[in-house]
PDB file with one MODEL, atoms N, CA, C and O in Angstrom:
MODEL        1
ATOM      1  N   UNK A   1      80.910  30.745  -1.059  1.00  0.00           N
ATOM      2  CA  UNK A   1      80.082  30.710   0.563  1.00  0.00           C
ATOM      3  C   UNK A   1      79.807  31.844   0.067  1.00  0.00           C
ATOM      4  O   UNK A   1      80.472  32.512  -0.725  1.00  0.00           O
ATOM      5  N   UNK A   2      78.250  32.190   0.809  1.00  0.00           N
ATOM      6  CA  UNK A   2      77.625  33.394   0.894  1.00  0.00           C
ATOM      7  C   UNK A   2      78.757  34.083   1.786  1.00  0.00           C
ATOM      8  O   UNK A   2      79.189  33.470   2.761  1.00  0.00           O
ATOM      9  N   UNK A   3      79.299  35.502   1.423  1.00  0.00           N
ATOM     10  CA  UNK A   3      80.380  36.074   2.696  1.00  0.00           C
ATOM     11  C   UNK A   3      78.835  37.179   2.673  1.00  0.00           C
ATOM     12  O   UNK A   3      77.998  37.455   1.813  1.00  0.00           O
ATOM     13  N   UNK A   4      79.109  37.655   4.441  1.00  0.00           N
ATOM     14  CA  UNK A   4      78.506  38.452   5.426  1.00  0.00           C
ATOM     15  C   UNK A   4      79.665  39.381   5.988  1.00  0.00           C
ATOM     16  O   UNK A   4      79.940  38.388   6.662  1.00  0.00           O
ATOM     17  N   UNK A   5      80.242  39.958   6.218  1.00  0.00           N
ATOM     18  CA  UNK A   5      81.514  40.631   6.954  1.00  0.00           C
ATOM     19  C   UNK A   5      81.237  41.235   8.719  1.00  0.00           C
ATOM     20  O   UNK A   5      82.060  41.490   9.598  1.00  0.00           O
ATOM     21  N   UNK A   6      79.029  41.339   8.717  1.00  0.00           N
ATOM     22  CA  UNK A   6      79.088  41.603   9.591  1.00  0.00           C
ATOM     23  C   UNK A   6      78.315  40.225  10.642  1.00  0.00           C
ATOM     24  O   UNK A   6      78.118  40.329  11.852  1.00  0.00           O
ATOM     25  N   UNK A   7      77.976  38.985   9.784  1.00  0.00           N
ATOM     26  CA  UNK A   7      77.793  38.131  10.545  1.00  0.00           C
ATOM     27  C   UNK A   7      78.323  37.099  11.118  1.00  0.00           C
ATOM     28  O   UNK A   7      78.988  36.537  10.248  1.00  0.00           O
ATOM     29  N   UNK A   8      78.394  36.589  12.003  1.00  0.00           N
ATOM     30  CA  UNK A   8      79.606  34.698  11.667  1.00  0.00           C
ATOM     31  C   UNK A   8      78.418  33.793  11.675  1.00  0.00           C
ATOM     32  O   UNK A   8      77.267  33.848  12.109  1.00  0.00           O
ATOM     33  N   UNK A   9      79.279  32.794  10.913  1.00  0.00           N
ATOM     34  CA  UNK A   9      78.320  31.389  10.007  1.00  0.00           C
ATOM     35  C   UNK A   9      78.587  30.724  11.068  1.00  0.00           C
ATOM     36  O   UNK A   9      79.550  30.884  11.818  1.00  0.00           O
ATOM     37  N   UNK A  10      77.590  29.836  11.161  1.00  0.00           N
ATOM     38  CA  UNK A  10      77.314  28.789  12.922  1.00  0.00           C
ATOM     39  C   UNK A  10      77.884  28.120  12.310  1.00  0.00           C
ATOM     40  O   UNK A  10      78.260  28.191  11.140  1.00  0.00           O
ATOM     41  N   UNK A  11      78.078  26.915  13.574  1.00  0.00           N
ATOM     42  CA  UNK A  11      78.596  25.356  12.172  1.00  0.00           C
ATOM     43  C   UNK A  11      76.881  25.186  12.026  1.00  0.00           C
ATOM     44  O   UNK A  11      76.305  25.053  10.946  1.00  0.00           O
ATOM     45  N   UNK A  12      76.134  25.228  13.525  1.00  0.00           N
ATOM     46  CA  UNK A  12      75.052  24.156  12.621  1.00  0.00           C
ATOM     47  C   UNK A  12      73.482  25.478  12.642  1.00  0.00           C
ATOM     48  O   UNK A  12      73.552  26.621  13.095  1.00  0.00           O
ATOM     49  N   UNK A  13      72.794  25.120  12.296  1.00  0.00           N
ATOM     50  CA  UNK A  13      72.030  26.051  12.009  1.00  0.00           C
ATOM     51  C   UNK A  13      69.860  25.309  12.185  1.00  0.00           C
ATOM     52  O   UNK A  13      69.363  24.355  11.586  1.00  0.00           O
ATOM     53  N   UNK A  14      69.474  25.852  12.767  1.00  0.00           N
ATOM     54  CA  UNK A  14      68.158  25.298  13.102  1.00  0.00           C
ATOM     55  C   UNK A  14      67.172  25.394  11.676  1.00  0.00           C
ATOM     56  O   UNK A  14      67.745  25.637  10.613  1.00  0.00           O
ATOM     57  N   UNK A  15      66.049  25.245  11.688  1.00  0.00           N
ATOM     58  CA  UNK A  15      65.085  25.131  10.491  1.00  0.00           C
ATOM     59  C   UNK A  15      64.929  26.879  10.200  1.00  0.00           C
ATOM     60  O   UNK A  15      64.981  27.540   9.163  1.00  0.00           O
ATOM     61  N   UNK A  16      64.761  27.169  11.333  1.00  0.00           N
ATOM     62  CA  UNK A  16      64.151  28.494  10.943  1.00  0.00           C
ATOM     63  C   UNK A  16      65.398  29.451  10.344  1.00  0.00           C
ATOM     64  O   UNK A  16      65.120  30.403   9.616  1.00  0.00           O
ATOM     65  N   UNK A  17      66.941  29.105  10.735  1.00  0.00           N
ATOM     66  CA  UNK A  17      67.797  30.151  10.758  1.00  0.00           C
ATOM     67  C   UNK A  17      68.188  29.335   8.620  1.00  0.00           C
ATOM     68  O   UNK A  17      68.427  30.167   7.745  1.00  0.00           O
ATOM     69  N   UNK A  18      68.172  28.375   8.385  1.00  0.00           N
ATOM     70  CA  UNK A  18      68.163  27.715   7.241  1.00  0.00           C
ATOM     71  C   UNK A  18      67.062  27.980   6.649  1.00  0.00           C
ATOM     72  O   UNK A  18      67.590  28.008   5.538  1.00  0.00           O
ATOM     73  N   UNK A  19      66.052  28.186   6.440  1.00  0.00           N
ATOM     74  CA  UNK A  19      65.077  29.189   5.310  1.00  0.00           C
ATOM     75  C   UNK A  19      65.707  30.664   5.485  1.00  0.00           C
ATOM     76  O   UNK A  19      66.020  31.168   4.406  1.00  0.00           O
ATOM     77  N   UNK A  20      65.991  31.565   6.773  1.00  0.00           N
ATOM     78  CA  UNK A  20      66.409  33.000   6.646  1.00  0.00           C
ATOM     79  C   UNK A  20      67.753  33.447   5.432  1.00  0.00           C
ATOM     80  O   UNK A  20      68.088  34.437   4.781  1.00  0.00           O
ATOM     81  N   UNK A  21      68.412  31.402   5.731  1.00  0.00           N
ATOM     82  CA  UNK A  21      70.240  31.678   4.665  1.00  0.00           C
ATOM     83  C   UNK A  21      69.325  30.827   3.179  1.00  0.00           C
ATOM     84  O   UNK A  21      69.261  31.565   2.196  1.00  0.00           O
ATOM     85  N   UNK A  22      69.060  30.256   3.106  1.00  0.00           N
ATOM     86  CA  UNK A  22      68.295  30.061   1.456  1.00  0.00           C
ATOM     87  C   UNK A  22      67.014  31.494   1.328  1.00  0.00           C
ATOM     88  O   UNK A  22      66.985  32.257   0.362  1.00  0.00           O
ATOM     89  N   UNK A  23      66.397  31.552   2.099  1.00  0.00           N
ATOM     90  CA  UNK A  23      65.954  33.315   1.611  1.00  0.00           C
ATOM     91  C   UNK A  23      64.294  32.163   1.329  1.00  0.00           C
ATOM     92  O   UNK A  23      63.600  32.813   0.548  1.00  0.00           O
ATOM     93  N   UNK A  24      63.832  31.328   1.553  1.00  0.00           N
ATOM     94  CA  UNK A  24      62.133  30.708   1.937  1.00  0.00           C
ATOM     95  C   UNK A  24      62.096  30.132   3.243  1.00  0.00           C
ATOM     96  O   UNK A  24      62.862  30.201   4.204  1.00  0.00           O
ATOM     97  N   UNK A  25      60.936  29.505   3.022  1.00  0.00           N
ATOM     98  CA  UNK A  25      59.596  29.678   4.183  1.00  0.00           C
ATOM     99  C   UNK A  25      59.981  28.248   5.210  1.00  0.00           C
ATOM    100  O   UNK A  25      59.515  27.158   4.878  1.00  0.00           O
ATOM    101  N   UNK A  26      60.525  28.323   5.983  1.00  0.00           N
ATOM    102  CA  UNK A  26      60.620  27.394   6.523  1.00  0.00           C
ATOM    103  C   UNK A  26      59.511  25.897   6.380  1.00  0.00           C
ATOM    104  O   UNK A  26      60.127  24.901   6.759  1.00  0.00           O
ATOM    105  N   UNK A  27      58.173  25.598   5.960  1.00  0.00           N
ATOM    106  CA  UNK A  27      58.104  24.846   5.397  1.00  0.00           C
ATOM    107  C   UNK A  27      58.322  23.840   3.932  1.00  0.00           C
ATOM    108  O   UNK A  27      57.931  22.740   3.543  1.00  0.00           O
ATOM    109  N   UNK A  28      59.218  24.996   3.400  1.00  0.00           N
ATOM    110  CA  UNK A  28      59.865  25.250   2.076  1.00  0.00           C
ATOM    111  C   UNK A  28      61.280  24.552   2.031  1.00  0.00           C
ATOM    112  O   UNK A  28      61.680  24.107   0.955  1.00  0.00           O
ATOM    113  N   UNK A  29      62.142  24.433   3.314  1.00  0.00           N
ATOM    114  CA  UNK A  29      63.220  23.728   3.703  1.00  0.00           C
ATOM    115  C   UNK A  29      62.557  21.919   4.466  1.00  0.00           C
ATOM    116  O   UNK A  29      62.772  20.771   4.079  1.00  0.00           O
ATOM    117  N   UNK A  30      61.994  22.289   5.265  1.00  0.00           N
ATOM    118  CA  UNK A  30      60.938  20.668   4.759  1.00  0.00           C
ATOM    119  C   UNK A  30      60.984  20.007   4.048  1.00  0.00           C
ATOM    120  O   UNK A  30      61.675  18.989   4.057  1.00  0.00           O
ATOM    121  N   UNK A  31      59.982  20.518   2.876  1.00  0.00           N
ATOM    122  CA  UNK A  31      60.009  19.769   1.467  1.00  0.00           C
ATOM    123  C   UNK A  31      61.519  19.490   0.928  1.00  0.00           C
ATOM    124  O   UNK A  31      61.806  18.303   0.767  1.00  0.00           O
ATOM    125  N   UNK A  32      62.485  20.439   0.641  1.00  0.00           N
ATOM    126  CA  UNK A  32      63.589  19.994   0.919  1.00  0.00           C
ATOM    127  C   UNK A  32      64.426  19.255   1.794  1.00  0.00           C
ATOM    128  O   UNK A  32      65.655  19.279   1.857  1.00  0.00           O
ATOM    129  N   UNK A  33      63.711  18.674   2.381  1.00  0.00           N
ATOM    130  CA  UNK A  33      64.539  17.527   3.712  1.00  0.00           C
ATOM    131  C   UNK A  33      63.755  16.498   2.646  1.00  0.00           C
ATOM    132  O   UNK A  33      64.184  15.774   1.748  1.00  0.00           O
ATOM    133  N   UNK A  34      62.667  16.714   3.058  1.00  0.00           N
ATOM    134  CA  UNK A  34      61.537  15.482   2.792  1.00  0.00           C
ATOM    135  C   UNK A  34      61.721  15.019   0.876  1.00  0.00           C
ATOM    136  O   UNK A  34      61.072  14.013   0.587  1.00  0.00           O
ATOM    137  N   UNK A  35      62.235  15.439   0.101  1.00  0.00           N
ATOM    138  CA  UNK A  35      61.998  14.981  -1.336  1.00  0.00           C
ATOM    139  C   UNK A  35      63.312  14.828  -1.687  1.00  0.00           C
ATOM    140  O   UNK A  35      63.823  13.835  -2.204  1.00  0.00           O
ATOM    141  N   UNK A  36      64.146  16.483  -1.194  1.00  0.00           N
ATOM    142  CA  UNK A  36      65.250  16.685  -2.414  1.00  0.00           C
ATOM    143  C   UNK A  36      66.865  15.896  -1.630  1.00  0.00           C
ATOM    144  O   UNK A  36      68.052  15.882  -1.956  1.00  0.00           O
ATOM    145  N   UNK A  37      66.218  15.440  -0.712  1.00  0.00           N
ATOM    146  CA  UNK A  37      67.751  15.291   0.605  1.00  0.00           C
ATOM    147  C   UNK A  37      69.127  16.065   1.152  1.00  0.00           C
ATOM    148  O   UNK A  37      70.300  15.741   1.337  1.00  0.00           O
ATOM    149  N   UNK A  38      67.966  17.804   1.374  1.00  0.00           N
ATOM    150  CA  UNK A  38      68.335  18.543   1.798  1.00  0.00           C
ATOM    151  C   UNK A  38      69.358  17.932   3.351  1.00  0.00           C
ATOM    152  O   UNK A  38      68.653  17.506   4.266  1.00  0.00           O
ATOM    153  N   UNK A  39      70.422  17.915   3.515  1.00  0.00           N
ATOM    154  CA  UNK A  39      71.553  16.908   4.476  1.00  0.00           C
ATOM    155  C   UNK A  39      71.288  17.477   5.709  1.00  0.00           C
ATOM    156  O   UNK A  39      71.981  18.471   5.926  1.00  0.00           O
ATOM    157  N   UNK A  40      70.301  17.093   6.832  1.00  0.00           N
ATOM    158  CA  UNK A  40      70.309  17.392   8.085  1.00  0.00           C
ATOM    159  C   UNK A  40      70.894  16.871   9.161  1.00  0.00           C
ATOM    160  O   UNK A  40      71.860  16.275   8.685  1.00  0.00           O
ATOM    161  N   UNK A  41      70.911  16.733  10.234  1.00  0.00           N
ATOM    162  CA  UNK A  41      71.897  16.202  11.338  1.00  0.00           C
ATOM    163  C   UNK A  41      69.866  16.407  12.023  1.00  0.00           C
ATOM    164  O   UNK A  41      68.959  17.223  11.856  1.00  0.00           O
ATOM    165  N   UNK A  42      70.031  15.334  12.654  1.00  0.00           N
ATOM    166  CA  UNK A  42      68.343  14.484  14.037  1.00  0.00           C
ATOM    167  C   UNK A  42      69.351  14.369  15.510  1.00  0.00           C
ATOM    168  O   UNK A  42      69.945  13.312  15.724  1.00  0.00           O
ATOM    169  N   UNK A  43      69.492  15.698  16.610  1.00  0.00           N
ATOM    170  CA  UNK A  43      69.376  16.311  17.086  1.00  0.00           C
ATOM    171  C   UNK A  43      68.444  15.925  18.703  1.00  0.00           C
ATOM    172  O   UNK A  43      67.692  16.762  19.202  1.00  0.00           O
ATOM    173  N   UNK A  44      68.632  14.826  19.203  1.00  0.00           N
ATOM    174  CA  UNK A  44      66.943  14.926  19.990  1.00  0.00           C
ATOM    175  C   UNK A  44      66.016  15.548  19.058  1.00  0.00           C
ATOM    176  O   UNK A  44      66.177  15.460  17.841  1.00  0.00           O
ATOM    177  N   UNK A  45      65.381  15.960  19.411  1.00  0.00           N
ATOM    178  CA  UNK A  45      64.040  16.273  18.872  1.00  0.00           C
ATOM    179  C   UNK A  45      64.154  17.333  17.795  1.00  0.00           C
ATOM    180  O   UNK A  45      63.087  17.804  17.400  1.00  0.00           O
ATOM    181  N   UNK A  46      65.336  17.805  17.230  1.00  0.00           N
ATOM    182  CA  UNK A  46      65.504  19.055  16.967  1.00  0.00           C
ATOM    183  C   UNK A  46      66.234  18.426  15.317  1.00  0.00           C
ATOM    184  O   UNK A  46      66.721  17.297  15.255  1.00  0.00           O
ATOM    185  N   UNK A  47      66.190  19.346  14.126  1.00  0.00           N
ATOM    186  CA  UNK A  47      66.974  19.244  12.793  1.00  0.00           C
ATOM    187  C   UNK A  47      68.062  20.378  12.972  1.00  0.00           C
ATOM    188  O   UNK A  47      67.915  21.275  13.802  1.00  0.00           O
ATOM    189  N   UNK A  48      69.002  20.295  12.262  1.00  0.00           N
ATOM    190  CA  UNK A  48      69.724  21.253  12.052  1.00  0.00           C
ATOM    191  C   UNK A  48      70.707  21.061  10.815  1.00  0.00           C
ATOM    192  O   UNK A  48      70.964  19.898  10.504  1.00  0.00           O
ATOM    193  N   UNK A  49      71.364  22.246   9.976  1.00  0.00           N
ATOM    194  CA  UNK A  49      71.802  21.608   8.881  1.00  0.00           C
ATOM    195  C   UNK A  49      72.929  21.992   9.492  1.00  0.00           C
ATOM    196  O   UNK A  49      73.024  21.932  10.718  1.00  0.00           O
ATOM    197  N   UNK A  50      74.151  22.535   8.531  1.00  0.00           N
ATOM    198  CA  UNK A  50      75.582  23.085   8.423  1.00  0.00           C
ATOM    199  C   UNK A  50      75.560  24.067   7.106  1.00  0.00           C
ATOM    200  O   UNK A  50      74.953  23.746   6.084  1.00  0.00           O
ATOM    201  N   UNK A  51      76.167  25.096   7.216  1.00  0.00           N
ATOM    202  CA  UNK A  51      76.094  25.359   6.389  1.00  0.00           C
ATOM    203  C   UNK A  51      76.895  25.811   4.756  1.00  0.00           C
ATOM    204  O   UNK A  51      76.309  26.199   3.745  1.00  0.00           O
ATOM    205  N   UNK A  52      77.798  25.684   4.871  1.00  0.00           N
ATOM    206  CA  UNK A  52      78.359  24.600   3.860  1.00  0.00           C
ATOM    207  C   UNK A  52      78.007  22.975   3.238  1.00  0.00           C
ATOM    208  O   UNK A  52      78.371  22.572   2.133  1.00  0.00           O
ATOM    209  N   UNK A  53      77.563  22.532   3.805  1.00  0.00           N
ATOM    210  CA  UNK A  53      77.066  21.134   3.147  1.00  0.00           C
ATOM    211  C   UNK A  53      75.176  21.892   3.292  1.00  0.00           C
ATOM    212  O   UNK A  53      74.378  21.016   2.960  1.00  0.00           O
ATOM    213  N   UNK A  54      74.572  23.026   3.631  1.00  0.00           N
ATOM    214  CA  UNK A  54      73.456  23.869   2.288  1.00  0.00           C
ATOM    215  C   UNK A  54      74.044  23.704   1.239  1.00  0.00           C
ATOM    216  O   UNK A  54      73.831  22.893   0.338  1.00  0.00           O
ATOM    217  N   UNK A  55      75.300  24.994   1.415  1.00  0.00           N
ATOM    218  CA  UNK A  55      75.444  24.887   0.210  1.00  0.00           C
ATOM    219  C   UNK A  55      76.214  24.613  -1.594  1.00  0.00           C
ATOM    220  O   UNK A  55      76.149  24.922  -2.784  1.00  0.00           O
ATOM    221  N   UNK A  56      76.872  23.840  -0.605  1.00  0.00           N
ATOM    222  CA  UNK A  56      77.306  22.515  -1.593  1.00  0.00           C
ATOM    223  C   UNK A  56      75.897  21.367  -1.975  1.00  0.00           C
ATOM    224  O   UNK A  56      76.070  20.710  -3.002  1.00  0.00           O
ATOM    225  N   UNK A  57      74.887  21.179  -1.396  1.00  0.00           N
ATOM    226  CA  UNK A  57      73.912  21.021  -1.809  1.00  0.00           C
ATOM    227  C   UNK A  57      73.788  21.827  -3.219  1.00  0.00           C
ATOM    228  O   UNK A  57      74.081  21.755  -4.413  1.00  0.00           O
ATOM    229  N   UNK A  58      73.218  22.558  -2.351  1.00  0.00           N
ATOM    230  CA  UNK A  58      72.352  23.565  -3.618  1.00  0.00           C
ATOM    231  C   UNK A  58      73.370  23.851  -4.908  1.00  0.00           C
ATOM    232  O   UNK A  58      72.954  24.034  -6.052  1.00  0.00           O
ATOM    233  N   UNK A  59      74.710  23.858  -4.543  1.00  0.00           N
ATOM    234  CA  UNK A  59      75.333  23.952  -6.126  1.00  0.00           C
ATOM    235  C   UNK A  59      74.939  22.706  -6.824  1.00  0.00           C
ATOM    236  O   UNK A  59      75.001  22.789  -8.050  1.00  0.00           O
ATOM    237  N   UNK A  60      74.657  21.888  -6.473  1.00  0.00           N
ATOM    238  CA  UNK A  60      74.468  20.257  -6.896  1.00  0.00           C
ATOM    239  C   UNK A  60      72.871  19.580  -7.531  1.00  0.00           C
ATOM    240  O   UNK A  60      72.570  18.752  -8.391  1.00  0.00           O
ATOM    241  N   UNK A  61      72.060  20.521  -6.494  1.00  0.00           N
ATOM    242  CA  UNK A  61      70.783  20.580  -7.359  1.00  0.00           C
ATOM    243  C   UNK A  61      70.792  21.978  -8.714  1.00  0.00           C
ATOM    244  O   UNK A  61      69.701  22.508  -8.921  1.00  0.00           O
ATOM    245  N   UNK A  62      71.868  22.417  -9.441  1.00  0.00           N
ATOM    246  CA  UNK A  62      71.855  23.343 -10.204  1.00  0.00           C
ATOM    247  C   UNK A  62      70.992  22.761 -11.093  1.00  0.00           C
ATOM    248  O   UNK A  62      70.275  21.791 -10.846  1.00  0.00           O
ATOM    249  N   UNK A  63      71.050  23.253 -11.951  1.00  0.00           N
ATOM    250  CA  UNK A  63      69.553  22.975 -13.198  1.00  0.00           C
ATOM    251  C   UNK A  63      70.742  22.672 -14.770  1.00  0.00           C
ATOM    252  O   UNK A  63      70.979  23.841 -15.075  1.00  0.00           O
ATOM    253  N   UNK A  64      71.187  22.169 -15.361  1.00  0.00           N
ATOM    254  CA  UNK A  64      72.060  22.282 -16.317  1.00  0.00           C
ATOM    255  C   UNK A  64      70.657  22.122 -17.704  1.00  0.00           C
ATOM    256  O   UNK A  64      70.960  22.168 -18.896  1.00  0.00           O
TER     257      UNK A  64
ENDMDL
END
């Protein structure tokens, strides 16, 4: 897990927070959701991710 002692990790992140977490653009987050299966939760009109699930998904995408 990515450690940041000055900031508590949220339970759910919005797209902007997910982009900041992964250090990529918001458009890239949407592309990962659509093309690569980044796990999300749809709540009404918003899309959320869980930091721990994003990390697990990222590890699973590691190139061999």
